[in-house]
Structure formats: C-alpha cells, structure tokens
DODRENDREN-650191 format. One line per field, with one value per residue (C-alpha): residue number from 1; z, y, x; residue in one letter. Coordinates in steps of 0.05 Angstrom, whole numbers, m for minus. Layout:
BEGIN
num c(NUM | ...)
Z c(Z | ...)
Y c(Y | ...)
X c(X | ...)
residuo c(a | ...)
END
This chain:
BEGIN
num c(1 | 2 | 3 | 4 | 5 | 6 | 7 | 8 | 9 | 10 | 11 | 12 | 13 | 14 | 15 | 16 | 17 | 18 | 19 | 20 | 21 | 22 | 23 | 24 | 25 | 26 | 27 | 28 | 29 | 30 | 31 | 32 | 33 | 34 | 35 | 36 | 37 | 38 | 39 | 40 | 41 | 42 | 43 | 44 | 45 | 46 | 47 | 48 | 49 | 50 | 51 | 52 | 53 | 54 | 55 | 56 | 57 | 58 | 59 | 60 | 61 | 62 | 63 | 64 | 65 | 66 | 67 | 68 | 69 | 70 | 71 | 72 | 73 | 74 | 75 | 76 | 77 | 78 | 79 | 80 | 81 | 82 | 83 | 84 | 85 | 86 | 87 | 88 | 89 | 90 | 91 | 92 | 93 | 94 | 95 | 96 | 97 | 98 | 99 | 100 | 101 | 102 | 103 | 104 | 105 | 106 | 107 | 108 | 109 | 110 | 111 | 112 | 113 | 114 | 115 | 116 | 117 | 118 | 119 | 120 | 121 | 122 | 123 | 124 | 125 | 126 | 127 | 128 | 129 | 130 | 131 | 132 | 133 | 134 | 135 | 136 | 137 | 138 | 139 | 140 | 141 | 142 | 143 | 144 | 145 | 146 | 147 | 148 | 149 | 150 | 151 | 152 | 153 | 154 | 155 | 156 | 157 | 158 | 159 | 160 | 161 | 162 | 163 | 164 | 165 | 166 | 167 | 168 | 169 | 170 | 171 | 172 | 173 | 174 | 175 | 176 | 177 | 178 | 179 | 180 | 181 | 182 | 183 | 184 | 185 | 186 | 187 | 188 | 189 | 190 | 191 | 192 | 193 | 194 | 195 | 196 | 197 | 198 | 199 | 200 | 201 | 202 | 203 | 204 | 205 | 206 | 207 | 208 | 209 | 210 | 211 | 212 | 213 | 214 | 215 | 216 | 217 | 218 | 219 | 220 | 221 | 222 | 223 | 224 | 225 | 226 | 227 | 228 | 229 | 230 | 231 | 232 | 233 | 234 | 235 | 236 | 237 | 238 | 239 | 240 | 241 | 242 | 243 | 244 | 245 | 246 | 247 | 248 | 249 | 250 | 251 | 252 | 253 | 254 | 255 | 256 | 257 | 258 | 259 | 260 | 261 | 262 | 263 | 264 | 265 | 266 | 267 | 268 | 269 | 270 | 271 | 272 | 273 | 274 | 275 | 276 | 277 | 278 | 279 | 280 | 281 | 282 | 283 | 284 | 285 | 286 | 287 | 288 | 289 | 290 | 291 | 292)
Z c(2149 | 2120 | 2156 | 2134 | 2069 | 2078 | 2103 | 2039 | 1988 | 2011 | 2020 | 1946 | 1925 | 1968 | 1950 | 1882 | 1891 | 1931 | 1881 | 1826 | 1871 | 1874 | 1802 | 1774 | 1829 | 1786 | 1756 | 1824 | 1843 | 1778 | 1802 | 1844 | 1807 | 1813 | 1888 | 1926 | 1941 | 2005 | 2020 | 1992 | 2029 | 2086 | 2076 | 2052 | 2129 | 2179 | 2135 | 2135 | 2210 | 2211 | 2171 | 2204 | 2268 | 2243 | 2208 | 2233 | 2250 | 2310 | 2338 | 2380 | 2459 | 2457 | 2396 | 2417 | 2441 | 2389 | 2381 | 2386 | 2368 | 2314 | 2293 | 2297 | 2241 | 2201 | 2202 | 2171 | 2116 | 2090 | 2090 | 2056 | 1999 | 1995 | 1988 | 1939 | 1894 | 1906 | 1877 | 1826 | 1801 | 1809 | 1771 | 1712 | 1738 | 1726 | 1689 | 1749 | 1800 | 1746 | 1753 | 1830 | 1826 | 1771 | 1817 | 1881 | 1866 | 1839 | 1908 | 1946 | 1919 | 1932 | 2006 | 2010 | 1990 | 2027 | 2099 | 2102 | 2063 | 2026 | 1970 | 1895 | 1839 | 1763 | 1748 | 1802 | 1781 | 1706 | 1717 | 1757 | 1710 | 1646 | 1701 | 1701 | 1630 | 1626 | 1684 | 1649 | 1585 | 1628 | 1664 | 1606 | 1581 | 1645 | 1661 | 1727 | 1787 | 1794 | 1865 | 1864 | 1838 | 1897 | 1952 | 1931 | 1921 | 1985 | 2035 | 2012 | 2008 | 2095 | 2111 | 2083 | 2111 | 2187 | 2179 | 2163 | 2214 | 2265 | 2305 | 2288 | 2273 | 2208 | 2234 | 2303 | 2272 | 2210 | 2269 | 2315 | 2248 | 2226 | 2293 | 2291 | 2224 | 2237 | 2286 | 2225 | 2166 | 2204 | 2220 | 2151 | 2129 | 2179 | 2157 | 2085 | 2083 | 2059 | 2002 | 1989 | 2021 | 2006 | 1925 | 1925 | 1880 | 1911 | 1874 | 1894 | 1970 | 1965 | 1929 | 1981 | 2036 | 2007 | 1996 | 2068 | 2048 | 1980 | 2023 | 2077 | 2047 | 1994 | 2050 | 2099 | 2055 | 2033 | 2099 | 2136 | 2076 | 2068 | 2136 | 2104 | 2042 | 2016 | 2009 | 1946 | 1917 | 1957 | 1908 | 1849 | 1854 | 1862 | 1792 | 1779 | 1804 | 1753 | 1690 | 1718 | 1722 | 1645 | 1621 | 1653 | 1630 | 1559 | 1555 | 1606 | 1612 | 1532 | 1551 | 1489 | 1494 | 1457 | 1425 | 1484 | 1543 | 1500 | 1501 | 1567 | 1595 | 1546 | 1580 | 1653 | 1633 | 1611 | 1670 | 1717 | 1673 | 1690 | 1766 | 1767 | 1729 | 1767 | 1833 | 1827 | 1770 | 1784 | 1861 | 1854 | 1815 | 1847 | 1915 | 1928 | 1966 | 1939 | 1976 | 1981)
Y c(2378 | 2314 | 2280 | 2320 | 2306 | 2231 | 2233 | 2264 | 2225 | 2157 | 2097 | 2072 | 2138 | 2158 | 2087 | 2112 | 2182 | 2146 | 2101 | 2151 | 2195 | 2139 | 2127 | 2192 | 2200 | 2178 | 2244 | 2277 | 2224 | 2228 | 2294 | 2273 | 2222 | 2254 | 2235 | 2165 | 2127 | 2118 | 2192 | 2206 | 2149 | 2176 | 2252 | 2218 | 2193 | 2250 | 2292 | 2240 | 2243 | 2319 | 2319 | 2279 | 2306 | 2369 | 2334 | 2362 | 2302 | 2283 | 2215 | 2178 | 2170 | 2101 | 2098 | 2148 | 2093 | 2061 | 1992 | 1995 | 1918 | 1926 | 1986 | 1961 | 1908 | 1953 | 1999 | 1955 | 1931 | 2001 | 2028 | 1959 | 1981 | 2058 | 2035 | 1984 | 2041 | 2102 | 2057 | 2026 | 2107 | 2119 | 2060 | 2054 | 2004 | 2022 | 1967 | 1921 | 1968 | 1965 | 1885 | 1896 | 1933 | 1887 | 1819 | 1862 | 1857 | 1787 | 1773 | 1809 | 1768 | 1695 | 1733 | 1746 | 1686 | 1649 | 1686 | 1725 | 1677 | 1722 | 1686 | 1700 | 1695 | 1673 | 1751 | 1753 | 1693 | 1710 | 1782 | 1746 | 1694 | 1747 | 1790 | 1730 | 1721 | 1801 | 1798 | 1744 | 1775 | 1833 | 1779 | 1739 | 1803 | 1798 | 1762 | 1719 | 1722 | 1797 | 1814 | 1889 | 1867 | 1817 | 1857 | 1917 | 1864 | 1831 | 1880 | 1919 | 1864 | 1852 | 1926 | 1928 | 1863 | 1880 | 1955 | 1916 | 1868 | 1912 | 1978 | 2019 | 2096 | 2102 | 2170 | 2140 | 2078 | 2120 | 2164 | 2104 | 2075 | 2127 | 2141 | 2077 | 2094 | 2177 | 2156 | 2114 | 2165 | 2221 | 2189 | 2174 | 2250 | 2274 | 2220 | 2237 | 2311 | 2334 | 2290 | 2293 | 2356 | 2410 | 2392 | 2397 | 2447 | 2482 | 2455 | 2382 | 2414 | 2440 | 2367 | 2335 | 2377 | 2369 | 2288 | 2286 | 2314 | 2282 | 2205 | 2215 | 2248 | 2186 | 2140 | 2162 | 2161 | 2095 | 2068 | 2098 | 2064 | 1999 | 1975 | 1998 | 1947 | 1876 | 1859 | 1839 | 1897 | 1941 | 1884 | 1903 | 1971 | 1981 | 1969 | 2037 | 2043 | 2008 | 2039 | 2097 | 2099 | 2068 | 2131 | 2169 | 2140 | 2142 | 2207 | 2253 | 2214 | 2194 | 2110 | 2071 | 2015 | 1945 | 1909 | 1861 | 1927 | 1934 | 1851 | 1848 | 1921 | 1906 | 1833 | 1868 | 1925 | 1865 | 1832 | 1897 | 1923 | 1846 | 1852 | 1921 | 1896 | 1834 | 1872 | 1931 | 1924 | 1855 | 1857 | 1818 | 1767 | 1752 | 1767 | 1817 | 1873 | 1937 | 1986 | 2055)
X c(1699 | 1720 | 1679 | 1624 | 1644 | 1650 | 1580 | 1551 | 1589 | 1573 | 1619 | 1620 | 1633 | 1685 | 1723 | 1720 | 1742 | 1803 | 1822 | 1824 | 1867 | 1913 | 1914 | 1923 | 1979 | 2040 | 2036 | 2054 | 2110 | 2140 | 2159 | 2204 | 2241 | 2306 | 2311 | 2324 | 2260 | 2273 | 2286 | 2213 | 2191 | 2215 | 2186 | 2119 | 2122 | 2136 | 2093 | 2035 | 2038 | 2048 | 1981 | 1948 | 1953 | 1915 | 1856 | 1794 | 1756 | 1717 | 1737 | 1688 | 1714 | 1720 | 1761 | 1814 | 1865 | 1905 | 1926 | 2006 | 2010 | 1969 | 1990 | 2060 | 2030 | 1996 | 2063 | 2107 | 2048 | 2035 | 2109 | 2127 | 2067 | 2092 | 2161 | 2151 | 2103 | 2154 | 2212 | 2164 | 2161 | 2219 | 2260 | 2212 | 2177 | 2109 | 2082 | 2099 | 2066 | 1999 | 2005 | 2009 | 1945 | 1907 | 1923 | 1896 | 1817 | 1826 | 1856 | 1808 | 1749 | 1784 | 1797 | 1734 | 1698 | 1752 | 1751 | 1685 | 1645 | 1612 | 1574 | 1600 | 1539 | 1548 | 1564 | 1621 | 1661 | 1651 | 1683 | 1735 | 1751 | 1756 | 1806 | 1852 | 1857 | 1878 | 1920 | 1952 | 1966 | 1995 | 2050 | 2076 | 2105 | 2150 | 2206 | 2208 | 2171 | 2142 | 2162 | 2140 | 2070 | 2068 | 2093 | 2043 | 1975 | 1993 | 2008 | 1961 | 1900 | 1930 | 1930 | 1851 | 1835 | 1860 | 1817 | 1755 | 1761 | 1780 | 1737 | 1806 | 1786 | 1816 | 1853 | 1866 | 1902 | 1942 | 1972 | 1997 | 2019 | 2062 | 2092 | 2117 | 2154 | 2173 | 2235 | 2266 | 2244 | 2273 | 2331 | 2349 | 2326 | 2379 | 2426 | 2419 | 2408 | 2478 | 2479 | 2401 | 2374 | 2422 | 2407 | 2344 | 2296 | 2243 | 2194 | 2217 | 2208 | 2140 | 2114 | 2146 | 2116 | 2058 | 2061 | 2029 | 1966 | 1958 | 1974 | 1926 | 1865 | 1850 | 1873 | 1827 | 1756 | 1783 | 1786 | 1723 | 1690 | 1718 | 1679 | 1615 | 1612 | 1625 | 1701 | 1692 | 1660 | 1721 | 1768 | 1725 | 1722 | 1807 | 1806 | 1796 | 1872 | 1909 | 1862 | 1879 | 1946 | 1939 | 1905 | 1949 | 2010 | 1984 | 1959 | 2001 | 2070 | 2075 | 2079 | 2064 | 2011 | 2011 | 1971 | 1977 | 1960 | 1902 | 1872 | 1884 | 1855 | 1796 | 1780 | 1790 | 1744 | 1685 | 1699 | 1689 | 1632 | 1587 | 1608 | 1577 | 1509 | 1510 | 1520 | 1477 | 1428 | 1398 | 1399 | 1318 | 1341 | 1408 | 1387 | 1433 | 1438 | 1442 | 1499 | 1498)
residuo c(x | x | x | x | x | x | x | x | x | x | x | x | x | x | x | x | x | x | x | x | x | x | x | x | x | x | x | x | x | x | x | x | x | x | x | x | x | x | x | x | x | x | x | x | x | x | x | x | x | x | x | x | x | x | x | x | x | x | x | x | x | x | x | x | x | x | x | x | x | x | x | x | x | x | x | x | x | x | x | x | x | x | x | x | x | x | x | x | x | x | x | x | x | x | x | x | x | x | x | x | x | x | x | x | x | x | x | x | x | x | x | x | x | x | x | x | x | x | x | x | x | x | x | x | x | x | x | x | x | x | x | x | x | x | x | x | x | x | x | x | x | x | x | x | x | x | x | x | x | x | x | x | x | x | x | x | x | x | x | x | x | x | x | x | x | x | x | x | x | x | x | x | x | x | x | x | x | x | x | x | x | x | x | x | x | x | x | x | x | x | x | x | x | x | x | x | x | x | x | x | x | x | x | x | x | x | x | x | x | x | x | x | x | x | x | x | x | x | x | x | x | x | x | x | x | x | x | x | x | x | x | x | x | x | x | x | x | x | x | x | x | x | x | x | x | x | x | x | x | x | x | x | x | x | x | x | x | x | x | x | x | x | x | x | x | x | x | x | x | x | x | x | x | x | x | x | x | x | x | x | x | x | x | x | x | x | x | x | x | x | x | x)
END
C-alpha cells in the first residue's frame, strides 16, 4: 500500500510530505519530555525495527540482501542524528535543532556542486546567498560553536548522500541499520526499566510504541525519492523542515518570535522562492530539466 502511495505521489511530493512530517514532529516528541533522551532514543530504535518488519512493500529479489558494512556506517549516522534531535527537543535546545536544519540544505547544495558536479544557476546562487545571510541572523543569537546544529546537519547530509549513491533499497537499508542498533537499545531499556519504565504514564507508553511508525513512514518516503531528483533540490526542499518547526513553535508550543527570527526566516523564504522559480518556472531559458 505504501509503495503504491509513493508511486502515485511522485518523488518531489514524497520529499515534501516527509519534510512536513519531520517539521511538525516536535509536537509528538514534546509529549515525551519527562523521559530521559537516551530512553526515548532506544525505544524509537526498537519500535522502528518492529515497524519495518511489517511494512507492506515488495522488494526486488536483487535488492533483498543488505550491505552490512555500509549499514553499520548509516546506523552510526542515523543514531547520531536521532539522538541529537531528541536531546535538543527534550532539553530546550529547539533553536539549535532548527539551525541545524537550516544549515543542512546549504550544505547539500554545496555538496551537490562539489561532489556530484551539479551546475548551479544564478537563481540557485542567489538563493544560497540569501539563505546564508538568513542563517547568520539565527547563528549570531547563540553563544559558542553550535555543536548540536552542526551534528544534525552533517549526519543527515552524509546519511542522505550514502543512500543516494548506493543501490540500497530503503526498507532493506533501514532494517539492516536498525538491526545493528537494536541490541544496544534493548540493553539500555532493560537496564533502565526499573528507574524509568515503571514510572511511565499510559500515554507516554503509547507514544513510545507508536514512535516506530512515526519514524519509519517519513524515512521511507524520503529515501525512496532521494535518488529520483538532483541533490541540490533535495537539499533546498529540506528548508520545509525548519520552517514548519517555526510555525509549530509559534502557533502550537507558544514560543516567542524575535525581530531577528523574522528577518532571518524572511530572507530564507525569499531564497527558497527564488530557487523554486529558477528550477521549475524557467526551465527552457536556464536549460534545467523539469522534475516531476
């Protein structure tokens, strides 16, 4: 069913939907704020592995064997990304998490030009400049090196690049990498159950049990689509994530929006608009292939 849904949706809209899903996810993880971040991460890993086992997708015969060595690398990257993100949400570091997701598209566009030799148009370059200025406004509000932001951006960048460059089927890859992580996650859950598990409320238990589905569905949509469009577009579409987080933070979580936030987000929105205009509304003049 999910495979049929993806085929009807198309790669660009699949990535848009995945990014929107990730963008509103702080509302979900905020419900688990009373639990230790490592316990939430461990539960997420175990529940994701269970959800992946029952996901109704036909996998081609030649893609059913996982690359265990590569899965170990992607497992390390995704556990770092998940861990930093959960820690940021549960410890009041949402601003750094948002900064990381603003840095990610910029890094992706630069990576696309340097590694994949993708040619950037003047609209792409103008968008990158505006986004850099916008991110600068966010960054100067903090103090010191934004370790969480850089960790989130770099881990997701290399994780996405590995999947895009390999022939790994998303479900096979996700199953293999979570299989590497399950023994450690399960061990921690058992070790900390007396301290954490017994005191959990029924609603927290339900949220933890559903964390696998909440994780797997957008991950599958994103990884299935990432090979179908150019890497620069993948990167810029990920601006949806921090922008959605901003809307959720202001309208749902009641966080204040400063003047610097308004300036930075406005610049980034203009940059994204320029990028989309150059890519999808002037294809003949710029010689850029329209992707669907």
